[in-house]
N, C-alpha and C positions, 0 to 999 in steps of 0.2 A: 802083534805081540808087544806089550808095553815095554818101552825103553829099548826096542830093537835097534841094533847098531846101524842097520841099513834096510831101507825099503825100496825095492825096485818096482816101478809101475810099467808093465809091458806096454809097448807102443800100440798094440792092437786094442788095448783096453782104455786108451787115453781119449779124452774128448779133445778134438782139435781146437786150438786156441791161437788167435792171431796176436792179441795183446795181453800180456800178463803183468800185473802190478806186483812188485816184489819189495818187501821191506823187512826190517829186523829191529830188535831192541825197542819194543813198544813201551815196556816198563809202566804199564797201567796208565798211560797218558791218553785219555779218551779224546781230548780236544785235537791232539795231533793225529790220532787215528781217523777221526771223522774228517778232518781236513784232507788227508791224503786219499782216503777212499772216495770222497766226493770228487776230488780232482781227477783221480784215476778213472772213475766212471765217465766223467766228461770227456776224457781222452779215448774212451772206447774200450777200456779194460774188460775182459771177459772172464778172467780167472785171477786168483790172488794167491800169493805165497808169503807166509810169515816165517822168517828164519830163526825164530826163537826169542827168548827173554821177553815173553809176553807180560810177565808180572815183575814186581819189585820196584821200589822207589816211589811210585805214584799212588794216588789215593782213589783210583777208580778200577780196581782189579775186576770186580764183577761186571759192571757195564762195559768195560773194554772187552772182556771175553765174550759177552753176549753179542756185541757188534762184530767181533772177529769171526765167531763161529757161524754167523749168518752169511758170510761172504760167499759168493758163488765159486764153485770149483776149488775150494780152499785146500792148499797143501800147507801144513804147519809142522815145524821142526822143533825139537827140544833144545832149549838153551840152558846155560848153567844156572840161571836164576830159577827157571822152571823146575829143574832137577832138585835144587837145594830146598825147594818147598817141601820135599818128601824125605829129607834126611837132615841130620844134624850138620850145620855148617862148619863145625869144628871149634876148638877152643880159641883159635886165633881170630874168629869172626868178631868184628866190632859190635858193641851193644846195639847200635842203630840198625845194623843188618839183621840181627836176631829179632829186634822189635818189629821191623817191617815184615819179616817173614811170618811171624806168629800172627800179626795183625791181618795180613793178607789172607791167611788160611781161614780166619774167622769170617771174612767177607764173601767167600766163594761157596757156591752151591755144590752139592754132591756131584751133579752132572759136570760142572766146570772142573772140579778136582779130578774126576775120571778122565776128562779130555786131556788135561795137562799131564797126568801120569802115564798116558798111553802114547805120548808124542815120540816119534822115532828120532834117532840121532842124525839121520840123513835120508834123503829120498832121491832116487834117480828116475828121471822121466825122459825117455828117448836119449838124446845126447847131452842132457843137462843134469848137473848134480846140485842139490840144495843141501846146505849144511850150516850149522851156526858158526863154528869156529874154524875148523880145518878138516878137509877130507882125510888128511894124514892123522889117523887116530882121533876121531871126533870127540871122544870122551875125555881127552886131556885138556880141552878148552884152551888150546894154544892161541895166543894173539899173533896173527899173521901181519907182520909189519915190513918185512924186508924181502928182497928178491929170493934168497935161499929158502925161506919159509914158503913163499908163494910157489916156487918150483916144486917143492915136496907136495904141496896141496894139489897142484895141477896134475902131477903124475899119479898121485894116489887116487884121484877121482876118475881118471881114464875117460873123461868126457871132454868135448870141445869147450864146454862152458860150465863154470862152477860159480855159484853164488854163495857168499858168506856174509856174516855181520860181525858181531862181538867186539870189534875195536871202537865202534861208534864213529868211525871216520870213513868217508867215501873215497874209493880209489879203484883203479883197474890195473892189474898186472896182466901182461900177455906174453906168450911164448911165440917167437917168430918161427918161420919155416926153417931157419938156421939154428934153432934151439936156444936163442938168446932170450932172457927175461927182461922185459922193459916195463916201465911204470907210466901210467897216464893219470893225471888229476882231472876229473870231469868238470865241465861247466854246466850249470843248471839250464835245462831246456835245449841243449845242443846235442843232437843225435850222434852216437858213436857207431860207425859201421863195423860189422863183424866180418872179418876175412875168413874164408874157409881154409886158409893155409895157416891160421894161428889158433892157439888155444888160450882161453881167457879165464882169469880169476877176478871176479867182480865183487868188491865189498860195497854193499848197498847203503852203508852208513847206518845211522840210527833215526828211526821215526820219532821215538819218544824222548830221547835224551842225547842230542848231538854233542860231540866233544871235540869238534875241530875249530872252535872259536866262532861258529855260526849258529845262532839260536834257531834258525829255520828248520822245520821238520824236513825229512828226506826220504824219498823212495825212488825206485827205478822202474821204468816201463820197458819191458822186453817185447819188441815187435818182431815176432817170429817170421811173419810174412816178408818183411823188409830186411831181416837179419841186421837189426840195429838195437842199441840200447839208448835210453834217454834218462838221465838223472834229473830229478826235480827237487828244488829247494823252495819251500812254501812257508810263508808267514802264517802263524796261528796264534790263538789267544793263550800264550804261555803264562800270562799273569793270572788267568783264571785257574789254570792247572796248578800253579804255585800256591794260590790261595787255598785250594782244596787240600794240598799236602800239609800246609800249616794248620788248617782247621782240624785235620784228622790227628794231629799230634805226632806226626812223623818228623824225622830229623829235618831241621830247617834248611840245611845245606842241600838237601834233595830238591828243595824249591828254589833256592838262590841260584844254583848253577844253570837252571833253565834259561835265564836271561842272558847268560854270557856264553852258552854253548861249551861248557867245561865240566 
């Protein structure tokens, strides 16, 4: 059902996967997507999850969707930018936002628009929840930044592991066996073991437009077999991406901030 609040995938219908590449906030950044997908394939990724905001800001919405939709075992989630493509963003929306939305619609095929319009707000697969913003009312697009928000999200998901995006900043919140919420800031390439006694909220950061002061693209590899996560920060040709944005006549600051990760 298009725009369904939640989609559950029964365990018996799932294809077993050892390594899953998970990313969010692509924002029509083809160079970053290609970099992450190529790297994930080298790491042995067998399935891919995109946590939403596939479009917006960038100049390659069509090619980005074409690449994304071809990924094996893809689970894709609806983000706020994906949703806004199909409704009026409101009187308070800046002109640059209105422009990029109308421009993006013109670049997409009917099949690509159908794909975006049918994205669910969340998906549960076994003991894992995938959602763009928060499992606590996904359609509100809450920015989860503090422990109290993380706790609500973890409890709403009711799974041991929840993956989100939306803030464009990578981090991990986890609930200990004693019920305390703690935060962990991940290091690139360093595996994070997952304890069966804890529940985790994992923000995978932004693939296409990082905002943590680091211009490198970001994705997470979930190794189910070893019960561990690894964040990867990878350099890519953001200057090429920025050049495309300027050439398309989109707002210059969409291009400028790629170099500084803001």
